[in-house]
KEMILO-896437 format. One record per residue (C-alpha): residue number from 0; residue in one letter; y negated, z negated, x. Coordinates in nm, 4 decimals, decimal comma, padded with zeros to 6 digits, always signed. Each point is the difference from the previous one (the first is absolute). Example, Ala and Ser with C-alpha at 12.3 -4.5 7.8 and 13.67 -1.06 7.14 Angstrom:
(0 a (+00,4500 -00,7800 +01,2300))
(1 s (-00,3440 +00,0660 +00,1370))
end
This chain:
(0 m (+00,7856 +03,1581 +00,0070))
(1 s (+00,3075 -00,0514 +00,1576))
(2 q (+00,3272 -00,0364 -00,1764))
(3 l (+00,0454 -00,3237 -00,1524))
(4 a (+00,1954 -00,2600 +00,2066))
(5 i (+00,2211 -00,0832 -00,3254))
(6 l (+00,0616 +00,3642 -00,0059))
(7 g (+00,1507 -00,0240 +00,3572))
(8 g (-00,3412 +00,0668 +00,1838))
(9 d (-00,1372 -00,1632 +00,2651))
(10 p (-00,1712 -00,3551 -00,1094))
(11 v (-00,4259 -00,0400 +00,0568))
(12 r (+00,0858 -00,2994 +00,2173))
(13 k (+00,2677 -00,1341 +00,1926))
(14 k (-00,0904 -00,3035 +00,1073))
(15 g (-00,0407 -00,3582 -00,1520))
(16 f (-00,3315 -00,1933 -00,0805))
(17 a (-00,1211 -00,3287 +00,1138))
(18 p (+00,2466 -00,2811 -00,0277))
(19 w (-00,0600 -00,2677 -00,2363))
(20 p (-00,0238 -00,3261 +00,0014))
(21 q (-00,2116 +00,0442 +00,3067))
(22 y (-00,0668 -00,3041 +00,2105))
(23 k (-00,1367 -00,1493 +00,3247))
(24 p (+00,1150 -00,1911 +00,3112))
(25 s (-00,1965 -00,2915 -00,1180))
(26 d (+00,2104 -00,0290 -00,2973))
(27 l (+00,2918 -00,0413 +00,2182))
(28 d (-00,1720 -00,2565 +00,1837))
(29 r (-00,0967 -00,1668 -00,3145))
(30 i (+00,3569 +00,0257 -00,1233))
(31 r (+00,1135 -00,1803 +00,3098))
(32 q (-00,2500 -00,3068 -00,0344))
(33 t (+00,0772 -00,0678 -00,3695))
(34 v (+00,4054 +00,0023 +00,1019))
(35 e (-00,0619 -00,2426 +00,3163))
(36 s (-00,2128 -00,2135 -00,2372))
(37 r (+00,2972 -00,0676 -00,1792))
(38 h (-00,1850 +00,0094 -00,3057))
(39 w (+00,1422 +00,3037 -00,2133))
(40 g (-00,0507 -00,0974 -00,3427))
(41 g (-00,2928 +00,0160 -00,2725))
(42 f (-00,0005 -00,4110 -00,0404))
(43 p (-00,2716 -00,1454 -00,0124))
(44 y (-00,1510 +00,2594 -00,2411))
(45 p (-00,1934 +00,1854 +00,0890))
(46 t (+00,0796 -00,0336 +00,4029))
(47 p (-00,2881 -00,0345 +00,2232))
(48 l (+00,0799 +00,3346 +00,1312))
(49 a (+00,0329 +00,1370 -00,3482))
(50 t (-00,3484 -00,1793 -00,0510))
(51 e (-00,1723 +00,1886 +00,2204))
(52 f (+00,1517 +00,3414 -00,0569))
(53 c (-00,0759 -00,0394 -00,3980))
(54 k (-00,3306 -00,1005 +00,0832))
(55 a (-00,0696 +00,3381 +00,1838))
(56 f (+00,1663 +00,1824 -00,2679))
(57 a (-00,2042 -00,1616 -00,2828))
(58 d (-00,3167 +00,0684 +00,2035))
(59 l (+00,1049 +00,4123 +00,0672))
(60 h (+00,0163 -00,0023 -00,3887))
(61 g (-00,2912 -00,2096 -00,1044))
(62 a (+00,2482 -00,2344 -00,1617))
(63 r (-00,0705 -00,4012 +00,0079))
(64 y (+00,3945 -00,0497 +00,0419))
(65 a (+00,3097 +00,1035 +00,1180))
(66 l (+00,3665 -00,1155 +00,0239))
(67 p (+00,3325 +00,1754 +00,1261))
(68 i (+00,3099 +00,0378 -00,2140))
(69 v (+00,3465 +00,1219 +00,0317))
(70 n (-00,0455 +00,3780 -00,1317))
(71 g (-00,2638 +00,2326 -00,1982))
(72 t (+00,2148 -00,0581 -00,3258))
(73 v (+00,0219 -00,3853 -00,0189))
(74 s (-00,3263 -00,0074 +00,0873))
(75 l (-00,0740 +00,1746 -00,3619))
(76 t (+00,2142 -00,2571 -00,1758))
(77 v (-00,1781 -00,3006 +00,1521))
(78 s (-00,3654 +00,1678 -00,0310))
(79 l (+00,1347 +00,0132 -00,3937))
(80 q (+00,0942 -00,3844 -00,0051))
(81 a (-00,3109 -00,0831 +00,1737))
(82 c (-00,1836 +00,1539 -00,2596))
(83 g (+00,1757 -00,1741 -00,3114))
(84 v (+00,1716 +00,3182 -00,1146))
(85 n (+00,3283 -00,1469 -00,2164))
(86 f (+00,3426 +00,1297 -00,1431))
(87 g (-00,0801 +00,2555 -00,2561))
(88 d (-00,3120 +00,0701 +00,1221))
(89 e (-00,1273 +00,3699 +00,0168))
(90 v (-00,1324 +00,1262 +00,3580))
(91 i (-00,1338 +00,3653 +00,0058))
(92 v (+00,1259 +00,1977 +00,2985))
(93 p (-00,0656 +00,3842 +00,1133))
(94 a (+00,3418 +00,2082 -00,0881))
(95 y (-00,0421 +00,1698 +00,3436))
(96 t (+00,1074 -00,2458 +00,2742))
(97 w (+00,2434 -00,1730 +00,1968))
(98 d (+00,2487 -00,1516 -00,2452))
(99 g (-00,0704 -00,3321 +00,1537))
(100 t (-00,3470 -00,0492 -00,2011))
(101 a (+00,1857 -00,0076 -00,3242))
(102 t (+00,3032 -00,1870 +00,1087))
(103 a (-00,2245 -00,2773 +00,1363))
(104 v (-00,1358 -00,0427 -00,3543))
(105 l (+00,3738 -00,0260 -00,1542))
(106 a (+00,0693 -00,2484 +00,2581))
(107 m (-00,2177 -00,2233 -00,1443))
(108 g (+00,1039 +00,0507 -00,3670))
(109 a (-00,2857 +00,2404 -00,0555))
(110 v (-00,0040 +00,3202 -00,1524))
(111 p (-00,1357 +00,3169 +00,2077))
(112 v (-00,2300 +00,2032 -00,2412))
(113 f (+00,0148 +00,3431 +00,1567))
(114 v (-00,3117 +00,2272 -00,0200))
(115 d (-00,0860 +00,3397 +00,1377))
(116 i (-00,1965 +00,0968 +00,3295))
(117 d (-00,3112 +00,1385 +00,0318))
(118 p (+00,0869 +00,4037 +00,1416))
(119 d (-00,2565 +00,0288 +00,2706))
(120 t (+00,0708 -00,3786 +00,2070))
(121 y (+00,3884 -00,0391 -00,1447))
(122 c (-00,1386 -00,3526 -00,0963))
(123 l (+00,0217 -00,2132 -00,3487))
(124 d (-00,2478 +00,1921 -00,1904))
(125 v (-00,2183 -00,2992 -00,1357))
(126 e (-00,0448 +00,1258 -00,3495))
(127 a (+00,3916 +00,0039 -00,0622))
(128 a (+00,0028 -00,3578 +00,1157))
(129 r (-00,2720 -00,0466 -00,2664))
(130 r (+00,2542 +00,1660 -00,2908))
(131 a (+00,2709 -00,2096 +00,1240))
(132 i (-00,1592 -00,3375 -00,0277))
(133 t (+00,1587 -00,2511 -00,3222))
(134 p (-00,0502 -00,3295 -00,0331))
(135 r (+00,3159 -00,0898 +00,2513))
(136 t (-00,1872 +00,1546 +00,2678))
(137 k (-00,0653 -00,2292 +00,2933))
(138 a (-00,0805 +00,2060 +00,3116))
(139 i (-00,0073 +00,3458 +00,1539))
(140 i (+00,1357 +00,1296 +00,3369))
(141 p (-00,1878 +00,2774 +00,1376))
(142 v (+00,2083 +00,2052 +00,2894))
(143 h (-00,2793 +00,1799 +00,2705))
(144 l (+00,2485 +00,2701 +00,0456))
(145 a (+00,0556 +00,2036 +00,3298))
(146 m (-00,3530 +00,0631 +00,0746))
(147 r (-00,1962 -00,0938 -00,3059))
(148 f (-00,1418 -00,2869 -00,1910))
(149 t (+00,0248 -00,0805 -00,3634))
(150 d (-00,3494 -00,0042 -00,1599))
(151 m (-00,0433 -00,3554 +00,0422))
(152 d (-00,3893 -00,0283 -00,1392))
(153 a (+00,1637 +00,1168 -00,3490))
(154 l (+00,3258 -00,2111 +00,0524))
(155 m (-00,2061 -00,3269 +00,0793))
(156 a (-00,2501 +00,0671 -00,2677))
(157 l (+00,3043 +00,0664 -00,2956))
(158 a (+00,1784 -00,3117 +00,1838))
(159 r (-00,3051 -00,2500 -00,0479))
(160 e (-00,0294 +00,1591 -00,3777))
(161 h (+00,3481 -00,1019 -00,0956))
(162 k (+00,0317 -00,3183 +00,2246))
(163 l (+00,2848 +00,1806 +00,2425))
(164 k (+00,1033 -00,1078 +00,3249))
(165 v (+00,0329 +00,3156 +00,2452))
(166 i (+00,2425 +00,0003 +00,2855))
(167 e (-00,0851 +00,2796 +00,2398))
(168 d (+00,3160 +00,1312 +00,1713))
(169 c (-00,1302 +00,1119 +00,3414))
(170 a (+00,3163 +00,0738 +00,1558))
(171 h (-00,1326 +00,3693 +00,1020))
(172 a (-00,3716 -00,1307 +00,0509))
(173 h (-00,0398 -00,2481 +00,2984))
(174 g (-00,3201 +00,0473 +00,1424))
(175 g (-00,1580 +00,2313 -00,2553))
(176 a (-00,3114 -00,0894 -00,2203))
(177 y (-00,1596 +00,1167 -00,3407))
(178 k (-00,3663 -00,0299 -00,0205))
(179 g (-00,0215 -00,2004 +00,3154))
(180 r (+00,2802 -00,2474 -00,1544))
(181 g (+00,2826 -00,0423 +00,1789))
(182 a (+00,3912 +00,0494 -00,1681))
(183 g (+00,1371 -00,2827 -00,1209))
(184 a (-00,3607 -00,2180 -00,0377))
(185 i (-00,1218 +00,1866 -00,3234))
(186 g (+00,2553 -00,1425 -00,2568))
(187 d (+00,1327 -00,3550 -00,0259))
(188 i (+00,2827 +00,0670 +00,2502))
(189 g (+00,0668 +00,2327 +00,2158))
(190 s (+00,3970 +00,1133 +00,1316))
(191 f (+00,0824 +00,1844 +00,3188))
(192 s (+00,3221 +00,0737 +00,0743))
(193 l (+00,0995 +00,0241 +00,4135))
(194 q (+00,3460 +00,2221 -00,0572))
(195 e (+00,0713 +00,2123 +00,2936))
(196 s (-00,1641 +00,2882 -00,0977))
(197 k (-00,3372 -00,1715 -00,0825))
(198 l (-00,3381 +00,0238 +00,1565))
(199 m (+00,0815 -00,3582 +00,1496))
(200 t (+00,3662 -00,0907 +00,0238))
(201 s (+00,2053 -00,3125 +00,1266))
(202 g (+00,3052 +00,1730 -00,1153))
(203 e (-00,0135 -00,1710 -00,2964))
(204 g (-00,2505 -00,1907 -00,1332))
(205 g (-00,3475 -00,0724 -00,2272))
(206 l (-00,3647 -00,1197 -00,0113))
(207 l (-00,1683 -00,1011 -00,2829))
(208 t (-00,3909 -00,0507 -00,0346))
(209 t (-00,2139 -00,1626 -00,3019))
(210 n (-00,3703 -00,1281 +00,0122))
(211 s (+00,1072 -00,2847 -00,2078))
(212 l (+00,0887 -00,3381 +00,1459))
(213 e (+00,1953 -00,0986 -00,3260))
(214 h (+00,2003 +00,3318 +00,0514))
(215 y (+00,0496 -00,0737 +00,3297))
(216 e (+00,1233 -00,3494 -00,0220))
(217 a (+00,2315 +00,1087 -00,2735))
(218 l (+00,1561 +00,2658 +00,2071))
(219 q (+00,0705 -00,2234 +00,2658))
(220 t (+00,1651 -00,2511 -00,1831))
(221 v (+00,2295 +00,2773 -00,1685))
(222 i (+00,0734 +00,1613 +00,3609))
(223 n (+00,0663 -00,3414 +00,1577))
(224 c (+00,2835 -00,1665 -00,2222))
(225 g (-00,2382 -00,1362 -00,2490))
(226 r (-00,1673 -00,2412 +00,2405))
(227 a (-00,4077 -00,0605 -00,0088))
(228 s (-00,2054 +00,2337 +00,1327))
(229 l (-00,2543 -00,0872 +00,3171))
(230 t (-00,2958 -00,0756 -00,2096))
(231 d (+00,1472 -00,0959 -00,3594))
(232 e (-00,3403 +00,0233 -00,1349))
(233 y (+00,1527 +00,1080 -00,3283))
(234 g (+00,3178 -00,2479 -00,0024))
(235 r (+00,2002 +00,3024 -00,1489))
(236 r (+00,4129 -00,0751 +00,0365))
(237 m (+00,1953 +00,2991 -00,0607))
(238 i (+00,3507 +00,1035 +00,0671))
(239 g (+00,0219 +00,1168 +00,3096))
(240 l (+00,3079 +00,1671 +00,2291))
(241 n (-00,0643 +00,0765 +00,4079))
(242 y (-00,1474 +00,2976 +00,0150))
(243 r (-00,1250 -00,0401 +00,3698))
(244 m (-00,0482 +00,2485 +00,2492))
(245 t (+00,1138 -00,0853 +00,3450))
(246 d (-00,1976 -00,0363 +00,3218))
(247 l (+00,2098 +00,2897 +00,1537))
(248 q (-00,1478 +00,2288 -00,2524))
(249 v (-00,3589 -00,1284 +00,0045))
(250 a (+00,0278 +00,0514 +00,3974))
(251 l (+00,0695 +00,3727 -00,0809))
(252 l (-00,2549 +00,0111 -00,2572))
(253 v (-00,2891 -00,1272 +00,2197))
(254 g (+00,0050 +00,3257 +00,2469))
(255 q (+00,0467 +00,2194 -00,3041))
(256 l (-00,3523 -00,1043 -00,1471))
(257 e (-00,1287 +00,0434 +00,3464))
(258 m (+00,1111 +00,3574 -00,0340))
(259 l (-00,1096 +00,0664 -00,3465))
(260 p (-00,3227 +00,0769 +00,0169))
(261 e (+00,0053 +00,2712 +00,2545))
(262 l (+00,3034 +00,1510 -00,1876))
(263 r (-00,1373 +00,0029 -00,3436))
(264 t (-00,3245 +00,1876 +00,1829))
(265 l (+00,2667 +00,2851 +00,1506))
(266 r (+00,1958 +00,0144 -00,3346))
(267 a (-00,3058 +00,0732 -00,1838))
(268 q (-00,1419 +00,2924 +00,2361))
(269 r (+00,3421 +00,1693 +00,0127))
(270 a (+00,0409 -00,0551 -00,3823))
(271 a (-00,3553 +00,1791 -00,0340))
(272 l (+00,0707 +00,2513 +00,2538))
(273 l (+00,3431 +00,0928 -00,1940))
(274 t (-00,1960 +00,0277 -00,3538))
(275 s (-00,2388 +00,2440 +00,1425))
(276 l (+00,3330 +00,1955 +00,1429))
(277 l (+00,1715 -00,0341 -00,3231))
(278 n (-00,3099 +00,1227 -00,2530))
(279 g (+00,0166 +00,3574 -00,1050))
(280 v (+00,3666 -00,0014 +00,0980))
(281 p (+00,1744 +00,1432 -00,3178))
(282 s (+00,1955 -00,2243 -00,2429))
(283 v (-00,1598 -00,3227 +00,1755))
(284 r (-00,2585 -00,2090 -00,1567))
(285 t (-00,1069 -00,2670 +00,2576))
(286 l (-00,0917 -00,3303 -00,2346))
(287 p (-00,3723 -00,0457 -00,0347))
(288 a (-00,1999 -00,2246 +00,2300))
(289 q (-00,0825 -00,3371 -00,1355))
(290 p (-00,3788 -00,0803 +00,0673))
(291 e (+00,0583 -00,3499 -00,0740))
(292 i (+00,2450 -00,0483 +00,2827))
(293 t (-00,2383 -00,1341 +00,3272))
(294 q (+00,3128 -00,0802 +00,2340))
(295 p (+00,2722 +00,2587 -00,0569))
(296 t (+00,3588 -00,1175 +00,0563))
(297 h (+00,3107 +00,2008 -00,0195))
(298 y (+00,3525 -00,0995 -00,0471))
(299 t (+00,0578 +00,3767 -00,0584))
(300 y (-00,1646 +00,3262 -00,0481))
(301 v (+00,0831 +00,1148 -00,3209))
(302 f (-00,1086 +00,3744 -00,1924))
(303 q (+00,1153 +00,2063 -00,3028))
(304 y (+00,2407 +00,2722 -00,0384))
(305 r (-00,1822 +00,2083 -00,2613))
(306 p (+00,1655 +00,3573 +00,0287))
(307 q (-00,1956 +00,2312 -00,2684))
(308 p (+00,1423 +00,0328 -00,3116))
(309 g (+00,2226 +00,3010 -00,1059))
(310 t (+00,0465 +00,1040 +00,3883))
(311 p (+00,3389 -00,0523 +00,1332))
(312 a (+00,0509 -00,3411 +00,1762))
(313 p (+00,2649 -00,2267 +00,1069))
(314 h (+00,0149 -00,3757 -00,1201))
(315 r (-00,1632 -00,2390 +00,1745))
(316 d (+00,2499 -00,1683 +00,1453))
(317 l (+00,1107 +00,3273 +00,1452))
(318 f (-00,3364 +00,0618 +00,1357))
(319 v (-00,0016 -00,3512 +00,1511))
(320 a (+00,3363 +00,0781 +00,1876))
(321 a (-00,1145 +00,3273 +00,1423))
(322 i (-00,2967 -00,1976 +00,1735))
(323 a (+00,2334 -00,2856 +00,1114))
(324 a (+00,2289 +00,3186 +00,1419))
(325 e (-00,3283 +00,0761 +00,2272))
(326 g (+00,0190 -00,3015 +00,1953))
(327 i (-00,2151 -00,1890 -00,2450))
(328 p (+00,0956 -00,3486 -00,1259))
(329 c (-00,0961 -00,0208 -00,3783))
(330 d (+00,1467 -00,0870 -00,3196))
(331 g (-00,0851 +00,0841 -00,3337))
(332 r (+00,1718 -00,2414 -00,2339))
(333 f (-00,1632 -00,2691 +00,2335))
(334 y (-00,0528 -00,2172 -00,3538))
(335 e (+00,1270 +00,0753 -00,3279))
(336 a (-00,1197 -00,1186 -00,3388))
(337 v (+00,1218 -00,3358 +00,0249))
(338 y (+00,1733 +00,0015 -00,3676))
(339 k (+00,2259 +00,3116 +00,1084))
(340 s (+00,0700 -00,1737 +00,3370))
(341 d (+00,3623 -00,0207 +00,0998))
(342 l (-00,1255 -00,3604 +00,1547))
(343 f (-00,1908 -00,1152 -00,3174))
(344 h (+00,3494 -00,1557 -00,1873))
(345 a (-00,2172 -00,2115 -00,2656))
(346 t (+00,1527 -00,0443 -00,3531))
(347 p (-00,0097 -00,2518 -00,2491))
(348 d (+00,3566 -00,1011 +00,1070))
(349 n (-00,1099 -00,1082 +00,3559))
(350 c (-00,3623 -00,0819 -00,0935))
(351 a (-00,0156 -00,2424 -00,2742))
(352 q (-00,3782 +00,0773 -00,0343))
(353 l (+00,0519 +00,3129 -00,1181))
(354 k (+00,0474 +00,1057 -00,3443))
(355 s (+00,0806 +00,3577 +00,0590))
(356 d (+00,0450 +00,2630 +00,2946))
(357 y (-00,2055 +00,2310 +00,1851))
(358 s (+00,1488 +00,3064 -00,1606))
(359 t (-00,2887 +00,0907 -00,2137))
(360 v (-00,2684 -00,0337 +00,2847))
(361 s (-00,1860 +00,3213 +00,0810))
(362 c (-00,2681 +00,0407 +00,2768))
(363 p (-00,0440 +00,3914 +00,0441))
(364 v (-00,2457 -00,0514 +00,3142))
(365 s (+00,2370 -00,2189 +00,1590))
(366 e (+00,2947 +00,1782 -00,0899))
(367 r (-00,1931 +00,3384 +00,1323))
(368 a (-00,0966 -00,1671 +00,3299))
(369 a (+00,3751 -00,1352 +00,0558))
(370 y (+00,2173 +00,3084 -00,1303))
(371 e (-00,2209 +00,2908 +00,0441))
(372 e (-00,3440 -00,0095 +00,2156))
(373 s (-00,0331 -00,2782 +00,2710))
(374 v (+00,0872 +00,0691 +00,3845))
(375 w (+00,0121 -00,2738 +00,2413))
(376 f (-00,0993 +00,0190 +00,3647))
(377 f (+00,0830 -00,3479 +00,1935))
(378 q (-00,2719 -00,1742 +00,1934))
(379 f (+00,1669 +00,0302 +00,3108))
(380 c (-00,1212 +00,3499 -00,0029))
(381 l (-00,3591 -00,0744 +00,0276))
(382 i (+00,0354 -00,2680 +00,2803))
(383 g (+00,1072 +00,3102 +00,2874))
(384 e (-00,2087 +00,2796 +00,1327))
(385 e (-00,2112 +00,2373 -00,2422))
(386 e (+00,2606 +00,2861 +00,0712))
(387 d (+00,2046 -00,2082 -00,1605))
(388 v (-00,2038 +00,0302 -00,3290))
(389 r (-00,0229 +00,3641 +00,0712))
(390 d (+00,3849 -00,0005 -00,0315))
(391 l (+00,0030 -00,1650 -00,3209))
(392 a (-00,2626 +00,2978 -00,1626))
(393 r (+00,1885 +00,2534 +00,1575))
(394 a (+00,3273 -00,0777 -00,1387))
(395 v (-00,1459 -00,0565 -00,3491))
(396 e (-00,1728 +00,3697 +00,0233))
(397 k (+00,3179 +00,1472 +00,1507))
(398 v (+00,1900 -00,1131 -00,3116))
(399 s (-00,2945 +00,0375 -00,2685))
(400 s (+00,0092 +00,3692 +00,1375))
(401 n (+00,3540 +00,0849 -00,0672))
(402 l (+00,0329 -00,1685 -00,3336))
(403 e (+00,0568 +00,3050 -00,1924))
(404 l (+00,3340 +00,0085 +00,2661))
(405 l (+00,0769 -00,3257 -00,0383))
(406 a (+00,0209 +00,0094 -00,3699))
(407 k (+00,2886 +00,2223 -00,0135))
(408 q (+00,2316 -00,1850 +00,2384))
(409 d (+00,2575 -00,1948 -00,1116))
(410 p (-00,1003 -00,3636 -00,0309))
(411 s (+00,3492 -00,0864 +00,1994))
(412 l (-00,1032 +00,2243 +00,2908))
(413 a (+00,1166 -00,1718 +00,3055))
(414 g (-00,3650 -00,1107 +00,1068))
(415 v (-00,0358 -00,2165 -00,3021))
(416 k (+00,3507 -00,1886 +00,1042))
(417 a (-00,1530 -00,0662 +00,3411))
(418 m (-00,2542 -00,2156 -00,1791))
(419 g (+00,0455 -00,3888 +00,0475))
(420 r (+00,2950 -00,1358 -00,2246))
(421 a (-00,2530 -00,1828 -00,2235))
(422 q (-00,2301 +00,3044 -00,0681))
(423 r (+00,2883 +00,2334 -00,0640))
(424 a (+00,1585 -00,2427 -00,2288))
(425 r (-00,3683 -00,0200 -00,1881))
(426 f (-00,0311 +00,3710 -00,0189))
(427 e (+00,3351 +00,0564 -00,1384))
(428 r (-00,0846 -00,2098 -00,2813))
(429 t (-00,3090 +00,1618 -00,0964))
(430 k (+00,1959 +00,3175 -00,0680))
(431 n (-00,3486 +00,1198 -00,1445))
(432 y (-00,0449 +00,3069 +00,2461))
end
């Protein structure tokens, strides 16, 4: 193999990947029409445009109802409120996820209880969740992470056994399905993020799905300033704030939903090719197939860095830096174990519901994924040409074939300095090379 780019050689790739977000000319027309309508806000809630869009989104996922909301973190908070989670209640969450999954629980005055993940899916380990249940547990938030689903059959059985609510965090799972059931239509409520990197985006925003009219009405009330829902069959009156999405955002989302099926299929095809190319590459383990997924969806492509024990090998962060130097956008610490994250500031001093801090929490699989093992490729690498995917594999193979040489390098070498500022800061914090 040629010399590694991080050591001064030529990179595998010198051009960019497909741009993201994607849009169509019809999106611009729709936004212009919305602007000219002079109805830009989100009231009455949901607006006629939002109602039409949400019906299409719900139908795609096999849900009865869908609602728009300002973002995919507030969507979790509102879901907890609609499910009756109160101050001091415990909510089980996976330790390996975006911090917002847990901070949404804190915002409700509830207590996030971290459990470990399955090493083959990076999703919540159902048996770990079982061991974490106490009399104070009221809900579980499984996260369908990156390109895999939580074992929803086992989780729903556990929830029914203990009379717990299940709120699916589907921030990565737009358009995906598990055993023929759409993401967000299996648990009590599904929560989707529409932040700019997501598979559908309105810049910021979120969506909620449910098959329960009672939950649907409660969600409307909380999102819409405490007003009664449109149907109001259950007559629930709840404290509400203004979490409405604007019609300008909905106008963007119509086109995003139209493009989703084709892009979803393309990503799945490209991901399958990438798996075939990475299988057999030294020090690389691809995530095992999950046959229960009947409609794949890929927010990112994730594989595991697994150098042979006893052989010279650099730390995962240097491995990732070397791949990035080959012209490939990737990350290692895409997520941290939340309880160790720099963004997770929960203590008894600032969260009255907590009796102690999280300094004693230990989820070994999550920590291994966060700090030693996971490598994340971004979804826009999978929507271009087939040659793009081959470049991903070429870069991984090139770096994997030079691990012994890379292991001898000073971690402060220039190539690591060339990483993005955030990634370099993460690398320097690790100091575990």
